[in-house]
N, C-alpha and C positions, 0 to 999 in steps of 0.2 A: 541533403539537395536544403542547401542551405551554403552563405560563408559573406568573404569578402565585407566590405562597409554593411552593416545592416541598420534599419527606421528601428526604433524604438517598438515597431508593433511585430517585424519581424525577429526579433530578440524576446518578445516576450511569447511566443508560439513558440519557439527554437527550445527555453525554458521549458514551460509549458509540457513537449515530447519530449523532453530528457525525460522530465521525473516519470511519466508514460514509459517512455524505455525500461528504467533502472525498474519500474514495479513490476515487469513482464517476468523478471527474475522468480519473484515470491508465488508461493501457494495461495494465491489471493483467493477469500467469498465470494462471494455474491453480491454479499453488503461493498465487500471495497473494490469490487468491477462499477458497481454504480459511479464511483470514482471516475471511472474512463468515460462513461456515456456522461456526465458530466462535462466534462475537457471538451471532448466530440460534441455536447450544442456548443459549447463554447467554442470551439475551432468554425462551424460549423455557421454560429453569426458572421464571425470574422470576414471566413468568407466571403459570405454574403454580399457585408459591409463593401470592403473591399470592391466586392464587382458594380455596386453601386456608384461610389465613386469614380472608380478607372472609368466607367459611363459616361458621369457626368463629365468627370474630363476631357474623355475621345468627347464629348459632343462642346466644349468649350473651346480643343483645340480644332475642328473641324471648320468653328466660328469663325475662330482665327485664322483662316486661307486667305476668306474673300480678303484682306487690309493689305495681309505678306504673302505674297505667292510664292517664295521660298521655302515656306512651310507644309507645300501637296506633298514632297517627294517626302517627307518624313512622314505626314499624316498616311499616306498611301504603305508605306514600309510596314506601321504600326495595324493598318488594318489589315495586311499580312500576317501579322505576328499572331495579333488576335484571334482570325482564325481557326488555326491550331491549336490555340489556345482554346480558344471556346470547343472544340471537336474534343481535345485530349478529356476538356472536365464533364463535358456529356458521356464519355468511354468509360469513365472513372468511378461516375454515378450511376453505369451500368453495373460494371464488375462486385458495388457493392447492394445493386441492389438480385442480382446474382446470390448470391450472398447470403444476405438475407433472405431470400425464396428457400433455398438449399438446406439454409440450418433449421429457419423457425419452420419451414413445413405448413405455410396454414392452410384452415380447410379447405371445405369445397366451396366453392361462393362465397370465400371472404375476397374483398377486394385487398389487390399486392396491395394496394397504399397504406395499408393499414399497417403493412408492415417495415415501411421505410423509411421509418423514424428509431433509433434502436432503443428509445425510452418508452416505445407504448405496442413491443416485441411480445405477442401475446402467447408466445410460451412461455417467454424465460428464459430462452435460449442463451442470453451474450455471455455465459464462462465455458461454452463447445465452443473445444477446439478442434476436435477430430473434425468435425464437417469444413467450415471452411479451410482447413490446412488441403483434406479432401478431393474442395472445389479451386483450391489456387492453384496448388502444387501436384495437385494425385497422391498416390498411392507410394513412390519411389521418390524419396528427397532430393538425391543425388543425380536424379536425371525427372523434372519438372514435367508437369507436361505443358504442350506446346499448342493447345486448342484454344477455341473464342474464349471473350475474358477470363485467362487464365495468367498470373504471374507471370510467366513467360507471356505472354504477349503483350500486359501491360509493361514492361522492360523494357520491352523493343520498341513500341511505341512512346517513351519518356526519351528513351535515346535517339531517336529516328525527331521528337521535336527537340531536343539540342543541339541536334546536328544542324536541323532546319535552320534554325535562328542565329545558330554560328557564325553560318556561313552567309544568311541575309547581313549581321554586324560587317564580314571581315567584304563580302561585294560593296556596301556602304562606302567603306573606309579609301575603295578604289575606285570610287564612282563621284563625280565633281557633282556640286550642289548635297550631299546627301553623306559629307564629312560629318564626323565626334568629333567634340572636344577630345584632346587625346586620355585626359586623364577617365574621364567618362566613356569613354572607349575598353581604357584596361578595364576602368572597375566592372562593365556590363557584361566583356568578356570574364569572369572573376565569376561573379554573379551566374550567367548562362550558361559554365563549366562544372557548376553543382547541381547542375538542373538532371546530370547525366543520373542513376543508377548505377552508385558501385559499393560493391559488398566490400567492407573492414579487414575482410580475409582471418577473421578472427576462426581456431579451431574451440570446436566441442568433442568431445568422445575420440578422435582420434580426425574427427571430419572438417572440411574447411567449410565455412557458413557462405553461403552462395547470397546474392542477392534478395531472392526468392524466398529464400532458409528467414535470414535474417529479419524480415518484415510478416510473412504469415504464417510461418513452421511452427505448427504446433502450440498459436497461441488464439486467446475465447475468439471468438466472434468479438466481441467490444471492444478487444484492441484494436484486432482486422479493420474493424470502421474507423477507427481512433488512426489509425496508420494513413489509410485512404484518404478519409477528409486534410488530413497534413502534407500528404502533394497537390490537395487540390490548392490549399492554402497557399502552399509554392511556390503552386503555378499563379496564383492572382499574383501573390506576391513581385512572381520574375515579371507580369506585366506590366505588374504596377513601375516594376528597374524601368521596364524599357520607354512608359509612356512620359515619362517624368526626361530621363536622358533625350526621348526624340525631340519632344516640342520644346526642352530645355535648349538643345544642339537648332530650332528652329531661330532659336530669338525674339519670340512673340508669344509664349502661356509659361506663368509663371505659377505654380503646378501647388493646389489649397484648396483642399477640399471645401466644399460652404455648404452642409452639413454636421454637422460634427455630433459624437455625444459622448460627455461625462461618465468616465467609469470609475470605482474601485476597488481594489482588489487588495486581499489582506493573507496571509499566507493561513493564515487559523484567526476565527470569529469568537474559540476560544480561551483563556489564555489565565493566568493563574497571578497572582497578585503576587506583587513583584517585578514580575517579566514585563518589557519595552511593550506595545501594539502599534506594529507598524502597518502599514495599511500605504501602495499605489495607487495614485490618482491622476489620470492618464488619459490622453481622446483618443479613442481607439482607433482613428482613421487616420493618424499622421503617418506623413510619406517623408518625411525629412527631418535630421535633427532642428529643433525649435533656435533658433537664435535668442538672441538679450532680448527684454520686448518684446519680441511674440506670445509671449504667453506664461501669466502669472495666473498662482491656481489661491487662493484669498479667505481664508476661515473664520468661519465665525460669522457671516454675511450671508444674503437672498439678495436675490436679483436684481431687487428696488431699488437695495440700498447700496451694491457694486454700480448701478447705474447714474444715483446722483453723485458720487466719486466717494464709495466710504472705501478705505483700505484695507480692512478686516488685521489678522496675519496675514501672514506673507510669507508659503515655506517657497523650500532648494529646492527648485529645478534640474534636476540631472535627467540628460537624454532625457528630454519630454517629456518628463513624472517629476510629479508632485513630492517631494518625500517625507512621510506624517510620521514621527515620532511622538507618544506622549508617555510619560508617567503611569502605573496600574494602580496606583495606593490606594483610590477607591474603588469597590465592589459593588457587583450586581450589573442592569440593566448598562453602558454609556453608549449613546449617541453625541454627532457629529455632523457640519454642517458645513456648504457653505456654498464660494462660485470658482471657477475657472472664465477669465480671461483669456481671449482669445483672435488674434489680429487677422481680419482680413485684408486681401492685396487691397484695397485702396486703402486703406490704412487707419481706420474704423475698429472696432472691437465689439465683440460679438459677445454674449456673456451665457455659461450652461452652469447652470443648478447641478448640486449634487447634493448624498446622504449619505451616510450607513450606522449600525449598530453593532456594536460588540457585548461579549460578558466578561466580565472579572471573576473568579470565584476561588475563592479563599485553599491554600493546603490545604490538600487531603491527601492521605494517605495510608493502607492497606496491609498488614499482613495475615496471610493463611497460612496455617497447618496444616497440610496439604490432606491427613489421612482422620485428624482427631482437634480438638479443640482445645486438646492442652501438649503441652511438650510431658517424651517421657526418659527419664534419664539410662543411659545405658546404651542406646538405641538410634539408629539415626535418625532424624525429624526431619522429612521434603518440606520446602518450602519456599510460597510465593510469595516475594512482596511486590507491588502495584501504587502509582499514584497519578491520578486521575492530570489525561493533558498529557502525558513523561511517555515518553518511549520505553518499552520495559531494556532496553540494553541502556539506555540510561542512567536505568537506577542504580540506588549504594544504602544499603546500609552500613550499620554498627548496632551489637548485641553484647548484652552485658547480665550476670549474673549465673547463679546457680553453675560452675564453673563449665560453662558456655565454647561450645567455638565452633566454626561454621565453616565451608567452602562453597563457589559457585558451581551450578550443575548447566548453566545455560541464563537467558536474559530472564532476567528475574527472576532466576530457580537458584536455591540454596539449599544446602541440605549440612545440618544441625546435629551437634552433639553435646549432650551434660554431661560432666562426672559428679555432680550434684542435684539436691535438688531443690527447690523454696520457690523464685520467684523467676522474671527472664525479662528484660526491656529493651527491644528492637525499634531504633530511629530509625524512618526513612529518608536519605537526601537524594538530589535531582541533580544532572552535571545541567546549566544551560548556556548559555549567552554569556549571562552576563556571571555563571561560576557554578560553585555547587550551593545550591538550597535544601535546608529541610525543610522535609514535606511533611509537617504537624508536629505534637508532640509525639513522647514516644510510648509502644505498644504493649503492656504487659501481657504475658503469659505467666499461664502457673506449671509448674515444672513436677510432676508427679515421678514415684518407685516407678518401679515394672511393680504387676500385678503377681501375687503368691503361684504356682502355677498348681494343676489337678490333674490325678491321672488320664488317662483317657487305654481306651480297651477298645479293640476290634474300631481305631478312628472316632470312637464316641468319647466322651466321657462321661467314667466311669457312672454308672444309675444304681439307684442305692439296693435292684436288686437287679441277679440276673434267672435267666429260663438254667436250667443243667445242658440245654442238649449245646446252648451259643454257648456258654463253659468251655465247653469239652472242646473249643473250637479257637481257643485261646493259644499264642504262639509268645507274643511278645505285650511291652507294654509301652504307652505312648506318654507324652506328658506335653499340658498346656495350659494356658489362661481362658478359663470358662467368661468366656462379653466379653476378650478382648475382641478388638477388630483391627487392632494393628498389626502388624508384621513383626511377629517379631521368633525367634525360631529357641526350643528349649531342650537339653537334650537329660534322657535319664544318664546317670554315670553309674546305680547302683540298685539292687532292688530287696527288699525279701518279703515272704507270700503267708502269712500266716492261716494255716484250716484243719477242719475234724476230717478226718481220713479217718473207715471203718472204727468208728470207735475214741481214733489216738488223735490229740493235736502235732499236726505236723508243720513242722519250720522251714521250709526254702531260700538260700541264698542267695547272690551271685551279682556276675559284675553288668552294665549295659542294658538295653532294653527287650532281646530275648532273651524266652523262658527255659532254663535248662531245663532235660528231659521231666525231671525229679517235681520242679515251682509245678510244669504241665498238668503232670498228675495229681498234685494240689485240685486244680482248676475241675480234672475230668471226675475223678474220683470225693471232692467236695458232700459231704451230706447234705439232701434238703430239708433245710431250714436251717440247720446252720449257716455262719456272715464266715469271709474269707476276707481277711485282712489284707493291704494291700501298702505295702510305707514303698517310698522311695527317695532316694538322693536325683534333685534333678540340678542342673547346671545352665541360670538363665545368660539371654544376649548380654546380661550387662556384667558376668562372668562373679555373678554371687552364685552359693551351694544352696539349694534351699525345701525343706523338707516335704513333704507330701504323704497322706494318710486318707484312704477307699475302703470304707466297709462294703460288701456287697453280701447282698444276704441273697444267699441260694435257694431256685425255685423250679419245682415243676413245669 
């Protein structure tokens, strides 16, 4: 729902919606879903601002009829269109309320209005995607439900609105006294054409996605509500477009809002030293592209100074927005302020002050060994690298020392191997708009050899003494590093078992970890009070051969 020649406000809304749509493919947590809530609130505010300004423009248009009878047919058409706009806005609000009530399920006695703002959801179900899907689409996504307040009914009403408006415009173009300018007529048709709900034709799991599925299927409540609010904003933008085109065609009214609010939006208020801070400073209710001299954004002055003629630093104006860029060599809290000078229809200027702040943090990087606080030579070492304010996919590392080699295993994830011991230094960098930036000094890790293995009997490290009845059950000898939490595979290559049997010392050796019958008999027949000596040759995960010896006293 959008296209053609768009106003700066419409472009902004479109960009916000694209960000939302991109996030829907991610498995987001409730914390991230709060972003949907904030954007939804912003779109609700924009919708309400548009509604207020559309009302004021309509009232001004009505007053112009007294001195310009030719404007009345256009005003009547506006009234006709606004009736349909308002009915659909109200209907979508009912759809949203139905989603809220069925998803949040407020307790008995609680006012329904308490759940009508998603930020006030009492049960915090804004990540619930099953109930909104069931309410709007039903249990079969291939055959969406057709009942009241469903996605199918909403689609039908949107199609009807678009069809009725197109028919009205076509009829006006064929009626004397209601013609539109050719360029306005063509542009308005394009805008209204994009009101029609149309599926992209994309496929998912060999299933062609319908419009209903693309907007509401398996989306969390927060995203569903944001999509519905976005549709309301699109409808209000269409209303504003019709107001502008019809009033312009009447030759009487120049549409410029009589009350505006200065807005400052920055992609991030937390950035690192060396990066640029970028912000858009604009008028939230601008209906058309501002011509040269219609608006100025002046930095570093207040309203009183501006009224007295102070100029300050003037920003470049692009698409009705002042573009603010400043270096960030300093660190800590940063503040800025200024005014927007906007030309009213009578040629005088109105002053709108603004202010904002952001934080500049020094580069900070972290590297964590995922299993221990040191590295070990001879085995894979999983590692995670991160830097504040940098996406994992934009993290780069460089490591030196102790014969290190490493491979990426995911965003910010690596597997390290070492052929030697000593120290390893890891440097973290980040890909930014200004190029690759080093994120702080190298981080040092110790690289240690693997610990020597100990014998394991019956799944436990060989104890200093064992009962004769337990020893009779021993059939194999294993090995491992006692107290070592790292995943390391030790393999027994050979064994030699020495014990006192019937007064004689018996020595039995063999290959592998499984004991031969003779070796098992040493454990079974060893005399109480004597000791059994187990000598092993063990191959560690680093390929080295380790000898190990265990002495076990036989007790009753």
